[in-house]
Structures are given as structure tokens and as C-alpha cells.
C-alpha positions in Angstrom: 39.7 -88.0 126.6 39.0 -86.1 129.8 41.2 -82.9 130.2 42.3 -82.4 133.8 43.0 -78.8 134.9 44.9 -78.1 138.1 43.7 -74.8 139.6 46.2 -73.6 142.2 44.8 -72.3 145.5 46.2 -71.1 148.9 48.2 -68.2 150.3 45.8 -65.4 149.2 44.8 -66.7 145.8 41.1 -65.8 145.6 39.8 -66.4 142.1 40.3 -70.2 142.2 36.6 -71.1 142.4 35.7 -68.9 139.4 38.6 -70.2 137.4 37.7 -73.8 138.2 34.1 -73.2 137.2 35.3 -71.6 133.9 37.3 -74.7 133.0 34.3 -77.0 133.9 32.1 -74.9 131.6 34.7 -75.4 128.9 34.5 -79.2 129.3 37.5 -79.9 131.6 37.7 -81.7 135.0 38.9 -78.9 137.1 40.5 -79.6 140.5 41.5 -76.9 143.1 44.9 -77.9 144.4 46.6 -76.2 147.3 50.2 -75.2 146.5 51.5 -77.2 149.5 49.8 -80.4 148.3 52.1 -80.3 145.2 55.1 -79.3 147.3 54.6 -82.1 149.8 53.7 -84.8 147.4 50.0 -85.1 148.2 49.2 -84.4 144.5 51.3 -84.1 141.4 51.3 -82.0 138.2 51.9 -85.2 136.3 48.2 -86.0 136.6 47.1 -82.9 134.8 47.0 -81.4 131.3 46.5 -77.8 132.2 47.9 -75.7 135.1 46.2 -72.4 136.1 47.6 -69.7 138.3 44.4 -67.7 139.2 44.1 -64.1 140.3 44.1 -62.8 143.8 46.6 -61.3 146.2 49.1 -64.1 147.0 51.0 -63.5 150.2 49.3 -60.1 150.3 51.4 -58.9 147.4 54.3 -58.4 149.9 57.6 -57.3 148.4 55.8 -57.0 145.0 52.8 -58.5 143.4 53.2 -62.3 142.9 56.9 -62.2 144.0 56.7 -64.5 147.0 54.5 -67.1 145.4 56.8 -67.0 142.3 59.8 -67.6 144.4 58.1 -70.4 146.3 57.0 -72.2 143.2 60.3 -71.6 141.3 62.2 -73.4 144.0 59.8 -75.9 145.5 58.1 -77.0 142.3 61.0 -76.5 139.8 61.2 -80.2 138.8 57.5 -80.6 138.4 57.1 -77.4 136.4 60.0 -78.3 134.2 58.6 -81.7 133.4 55.1 -80.2 132.9 56.3 -77.7 130.3 58.6 -80.2 128.6 55.7 -82.5 128.1 53.9 -79.9 126.0 51.2 -79.1 128.5 49.4 -75.8 129.0 49.7 -73.0 131.6 47.6 -69.9 132.1 48.1 -67.1 134.6 45.4 -64.5 135.2 46.1 -61.2 136.9 48.2 -62.2 140.0 48.9 -65.5 138.2 50.3 -63.5 135.3 52.5 -61.6 137.7 53.7 -64.9 139.2 54.6 -66.4 135.8 56.6 -63.3 134.9 58.4 -63.2 138.1 59.1 -66.9 137.9 60.8 -66.1 134.6 58.4 -68.4 132.7 57.0 -65.5 130.7 57.6 -64.0 128.3 60.5 -66.5 127.8 62.7 -64.3 125.6 66.0 -64.4 127.5 68.1 -67.5 127.0 70.2 -67.0 130.1 67.3 -67.3 132.5 67.1 -63.7 133.5 63.8 -62.0 134.2 63.0 -60.2 131.0 59.9 -58.2 132.1 57.9 -57.3 135.1 54.5 -56.0 136.1 54.7 -52.9 138.2 52.6 -50.1 139.7 49.9 -48.6 137.5 50.7 -45.1 136.1 47.6 -43.8 137.8 49.1 -44.7 141.2 45.9 -46.4 142.3 44.0 -49.7 142.1 42.1 -50.0 138.8 38.8 -51.8 138.8 37.1 -51.3 135.4 36.1 -53.0 132.2 38.5 -52.8 129.2 38.4 -53.4 125.4 41.1 -55.8 124.2 42.7 -56.3 120.8 43.9 -59.9 120.1 47.0 -60.3 117.9 45.8 -62.5 115.0 49.4 -63.5 114.2 50.2 -64.7 117.7 51.1 -68.3 118.3 49.0 -68.3 121.5 46.7 -71.4 121.6 44.4 -69.7 124.2 43.2 -66.9 121.8 42.8 -68.7 118.5 39.8 -67.5 116.7 39.2 -64.6 119.0 39.5 -61.1 117.5 38.4 -58.8 120.4 37.4 -59.2 124.1 35.7 -57.0 126.7 36.8 -58.0 130.2 37.2 -56.7 133.7 40.5 -55.7 135.2 41.2 -55.3 138.9 44.8 -54.6 139.9 47.2 -52.2 141.4 50.4 -53.5 139.7 49.4 -54.2 136.1 51.8 -52.2 134.0 53.8 -54.5 131.7 57.4 -53.4 131.4 60.0 -55.2 129.3 63.5 -55.3 130.9 65.2 -53.9 127.8 64.3 -52.5 124.4 65.6 -55.7 122.8 63.0 -57.7 124.8 60.3 -55.3 123.7 61.3 -55.7 120.0 61.5 -59.5 120.3 58.0 -59.6 121.7 56.7 -57.7 118.7 58.8 -59.7 116.2 57.8 -63.0 117.6 54.1 -62.0 118.0 54.1 -62.8 121.7 52.3 -59.6 122.6 49.0 -61.4 122.4 46.5 -59.0 124.0 46.5 -55.2 124.0 44.4 -52.6 125.7 42.3 -51.0 122.9 39.7 -48.4 122.0 36.1 -49.4 121.6 36.9 -49.7 117.9 39.6 -52.2 118.6 42.8 -50.1 118.1 45.6 -50.6 120.7 45.9 -47.5 122.8 48.1 -45.9 125.5 45.2 -43.5 126.5 44.1 -43.7 130.1 41.7 -45.1 131.2 41.3 -47.3 128.1 44.8 -48.5 128.9 44.3 -48.6 132.7 47.9 -49.0 133.8 50.2 -47.5 131.2 51.6 -50.9 129.9 54.3 -50.5 127.3 52.9 -51.0 123.8 49.5 -51.3 125.5 50.3 -55.0 126.4 47.6 -56.7 128.5 48.9 -60.3 128.0 51.8 -62.2 126.5 52.6 -65.8 125.6 55.8 -67.8 125.5 57.4 -68.6 122.1 55.4 -71.9 121.9 52.1 -70.2 122.5 51.2 -72.8 125.2 51.9 -70.6 128.2 49.7 -67.5 128.4 49.4 -64.7 131.0 47.1 -61.7 131.0 46.0 -59.1 133.5 42.2 -58.9 132.5 40.0 -61.7 133.9 38.3 -63.9 131.3 36.8 -65.9 134.2 35.1 -62.7 135.2 32.9 -62.7 132.1 31.4 -66.2 131.8 27.8 -65.2 131.8 25.9 -62.4 130.1 24.6 -61.1 133.4 28.2 -60.3 134.4 28.4 -57.6 131.7 28.0 -54.1 133.3 25.3 -53.3 130.7 23.5 -56.6 130.7 20.1 -54.9 131.3 20.6 -52.2 128.7 21.5 -53.7 125.4 21.9 -56.8 123.3 24.7 -59.1 124.3 26.1 -62.4 122.8 24.3 -65.5 124.0 27.7 -66.9 125.2 30.0 -64.7 127.2 33.3 -64.2 125.3 35.5 -65.1 128.3 34.5 -68.8 127.9 36.3 -68.9 124.5 39.7 -68.5 126.2 39.2 -71.6 128.4 37.5 -73.6 125.6 40.6 -73.0 123.4 42.9 -74.4 126.1 40.7 -77.5 126.7 40.3 -78.3 123.0 44.0 -77.9 122.4 44.8 -80.3 125.3 42.3 -82.8 123.9 44.0 -82.8 120.5 47.6 -82.8 121.9 47.4 -85.2 124.9 
């Protein structure tokens, strides 16, 4: 079976080539598809197993990061997205893509009344953060994208990456349901609120969450930004794994899609 991944592009999305290449390295057929092609019927989500919302600055982050693209997709692609999710297919949102999924009310999917139950807002530092971070992976999470992964070291590059639940009940539900998949951590792997290890002040050090099924995943760090050992900031100064850890995230998605067509 050939897994087909739809990589959205257009309107300021700028990590589409890297994300498509990551899926190809993981064994998928990755196709960059302009958002308007889906809206106007030139392509359809029905022909894909995975949908990716890559990073970037969609619509220049006007109003708020990801808000305009989220509104556009929520209205113009509502039926396609509903059918895609109902069919048990996979979605990943990275950085701006995570912001889009949250503001589309797809993630974290706690509220039953359709309300937006979280947001991603301005970093506590008040500035754009471009650095590498240690990440702890919740081993009890239902997320299919992180299975078998204990820790990650990935780059972040964002100005609005602070994860903020709408209410304390949403916060507690994320913990209870193990949907807080990825957390900013110390080099030893312990979740932390300490800056700059936690670059944005996210509540509970959350760097990524999944929906209750574990099939829809969003995170602020960029796994497609660490696909080769030479992308590591210390690649000339120390031993590194033969395979860059970011690839594992994409391979998990592709392998799951193969087993659950």
C-alpha cells in the first residue's frame, strides 16, 4: 500500500517543501497541494491518508497566528475535513499548523460543544524564539505519531507558541486523558517551566497535544527541521545518532496509515 500525504501550501505557509521531503523519507508519496485547489475542487482530501499543516506564517499571522487560515479552512473545507477525520485518517500540524488546528477547534478536542478550548499566544519573553529545545514524550499518550519515542531534541522558531488552555477543567482533562503529548524539558528529560528551556511559558510546559483518538497531533517544535545529522547545531562536535530523530515522527504516521487504511 502506498500512503499518500497531502502537504498544504499557499498563503504564507513556508515549511511545505521540508515537510513533504520528511514524509518521502518516511516512505509516503507526499504531494504539495495549494489550499485553493482543495477549496475549488481541483484536488480532494478523499485521495489522501495523511493531511499535514506545515509551519510558516500563513496570512502573515494577521489578527493572530494561524487565525485567518483556520477560519478559511473551517468554513471552505468543513465537509472534506469532517469526512477525512471520520474515516480515521491522520492529521499533523507543525508550528503555524498547530496554531491553525487549535484555532479551527480541532485540537485538543476536549469541548463537546464545539468551543475553542485552548489557544497559542505570545511568548512570555515578548519576542520571537529561535532555538533548540529538549522534549519529553508522554509514554501514556494515545498519540500514534510519537509511539516508541521517549525524548526529542528539535528546533523551535515562533513568536506565539505559548499553549494556554481555556479553562482549568480543560487543563485537567488534557492531563487525565494523556493528551499532553510533548513537553519542554531539561537536558535530563524532566518537564520544565524554566526559560529558555521552556521558550514560551506554555502551561504545564506543553509543546504539543493530540486529540482523544491520538490520530490528530499538533506541536510547536519542528520535527522536519531535524531530518539529517548535519542539521544538529553540534554536528561537528560530538557523536550523533545515525538517523536524525525527527524522522521517527513521520515514520510513525506513515506506518500507522499502512496498517489502518
